[in-house]
VOGU-3710 file (C-alpha; in Angstrom, 3 decimals, decimal comma):
1> mcdeaqkatf> -127,585/219,925/68,298  -123,967/218,734/68,377  -121,908/216,398/66,239  -119,190/213,887/67,136  -116,369/216,275/66,171  -117,681/218,862/68,634  -117,876/216,241/71,378  -114,211/215,249/70,962  -112,548/218,574/71,811  -114,351/221,785/72,557
11> dplslafqaa> -114,431/225,025/74,464  -118,006/225,315/75,782  -118,169/229,095/75,740  -116,766/229,258/72,203  -119,474/226,823/71,096  -122,081/229,012/72,797  -120,754/232,037/70,887  -120,891/230,051/67,644  -124,541/229,163/68,360  -125,244/232,838/69,137
21> reaaargevp> -123,742/233,936/65,809  -125,821/231,302/63,998  -128,935/232,601/65,770  -128,109/236,147/64,630  -127,730/234,916/61,045  -131,318/233,608/61,299  -132,492/237,000/62,588  -132,742/235,801/66,188  -131,313/237,662/69,179  -127,745/236,294/69,338
31> vgavvvrngq> -127,744/234,117/72,427  -126,169/230,674/72,552  -126,053/228,012/75,243  -124,126/224,795/75,839  -124,663/222,032/78,406  -121,658/219,982/79,521  -121,544/216,966/81,835  -118,156/215,959/83,264  -116,296/217,277/80,249  -118,704/215,828/77,682
41> llavagnrtl> -120,829/217,997/75,436  -124,528/217,191/75,805  -126,218/220,021/73,906  -125,710/223,240/71,962  -128,526/225,654/71,090  -129,148/229,193/69,940  -132,261/231,297/70,316  -135,150/230,130/68,085  -138,112/232,191/69,295  -138,856/233,586/65,826
51> tdrdptahae> -137,968/230,449/63,906  -140,131/228,221/66,105  -142,773/230,896/66,801  -142,280/230,025/70,446  -141,545/232,634/73,121  -139,992/229,923/75,314  -137,432/228,886/72,674  -134,560/230,655/74,417  -131,114/229,115/73,947  -130,914/228,002/77,584
61> vlairaacat> -134,285/226,240/77,540  -133,536/224,519/74,224  -130,115/223,367/75,439  -131,590/222,073/78,710  -134,332/220,202/76,816  -131,789/218,583/74,502  -129,447/217,699/77,376  -132,316/216,123/79,332  -133,215/214,045/76,275  -129,595/212,920/75,889
71> aqsqrlpdcd> -129,254/212,166/79,610  -132,719/210,576/79,677  -133,549/212,523/82,818  -135,486/215,640/83,785  -132,611/216,633/86,096  -129,036/217,589/85,252  -127,312/217,807/88,667  -123,858/217,006/87,323  -124,085/219,434/84,399  -122,819/222,928/83,695
81> lyvtlepcam> -124,510/225,507/81,468  -122,551/228,059/79,450  -124,523/230,945/77,949  -123,584/234,166/76,200  -126,087/236,355/78,082  -127,310/236,451/81,674  -130,456/234,289/81,807  -133,920/235,814/82,155  -136,381/234,744/84,875  -137,886/231,987/82,710
91> cagaisfari> -134,483/230,511/81,952  -133,340/230,857/85,567  -136,426/228,863/86,564  -135,555/226,147/84,047  -131,957/226,083/85,308  -133,182/225,688/88,875  -135,706/222,951/88,077  -133,110/221,069/85,997  -130,737/221,270/88,986  -127,874/222,582/86,832
101> rrlyyaasdp> -124,659/222,452/88,902  -122,903/225,560/87,552  -123,932/228,487/85,377  -121,315/230,376/83,377  -122,467/233,432/81,442  -120,790/236,146/79,394  -122,655/239,488/79,288  -124,831/240,712/82,115  -128,303/241,919/81,189  -129,377/244,830/83,407
111> kggavdngpr> -132,788/245,053/81,688  -133,828/241,398/81,292  -131,415/239,384/83,391  -132,617/237,583/86,478  -129,442/236,142/87,977  -127,302/239,091/89,068  -129,825/241,716/87,941  -133,577/242,140/88,270  -135,220/239,589/90,572  -131,981/237,713/91,344
121> ffgqptchha> -133,908/234,489/91,004  -131,420/232,164/92,695  -131,365/234,289/95,840  -135,119/234,073/96,407  -136,392/231,910/99,280  -138,786/230,178/96,858  -135,933/229,011/94,607  -135,637/225,213/94,760  -132,015/225,004/93,631  -129,321/227,595/92,993
131> pdvygglreg> -126,324/226,725/90,832  -122,882/228,153/91,382  -122,796/231,259/89,155  -119,831/232,710/87,276  -120,616/235,821/85,234  -118,675/238,226/83,062  -116,749/235,637/81,023  -115,823/237,168/77,647  -118,346/239,878/78,485  -116,957/242,401/75,992
141> eaaallraff> -117,258/239,936/73,133  -120,856/239,092/74,039  -121,832/242,733/74,477  -120,301/243,623/71,100  -122,214/240,805/69,400  -125,502/242,012/70,910  -124,789/245,690/70,152  -123,975/244,917/66,513  -127,153/242,855/66,149  -129,436/245,564/67,551
151> terr> -127,648/248,393/65,709  -128,309/246,547/62,461  -132,005/246,196/63,340  -132,560/249,913/64,056
//
């Protein structure tokens, strides 16, 4: 997931973009995610739904799983998640159950997003925990990466 050099000095969103580009190179939708706890890198992941033949292998879920393993806990209340695309409902649920402190995402996803679009998961009365959300970071870069990927596929 991450090596010692990455843990020393890093920009979480840049690492998420790197993971997204690596996912695209594998033929996966280019989404990357990074989990950070108090300035320390816990996990980096890119989408692996095709590679793993697993519809739940979204970057966010994989990064949360790896971070929980590193932290030896099912909860990550002092952690922040950086992702290149607005999370879907499944990922928003995982973020809530993991008790992620802050969510930072790049491109919004009007069709599949569930944070600021669609069901607005964290605003629902049934949501157990809502992180602080910061969207639109490097949005143009993320949108261009996604557009290029899907243009190539068509």
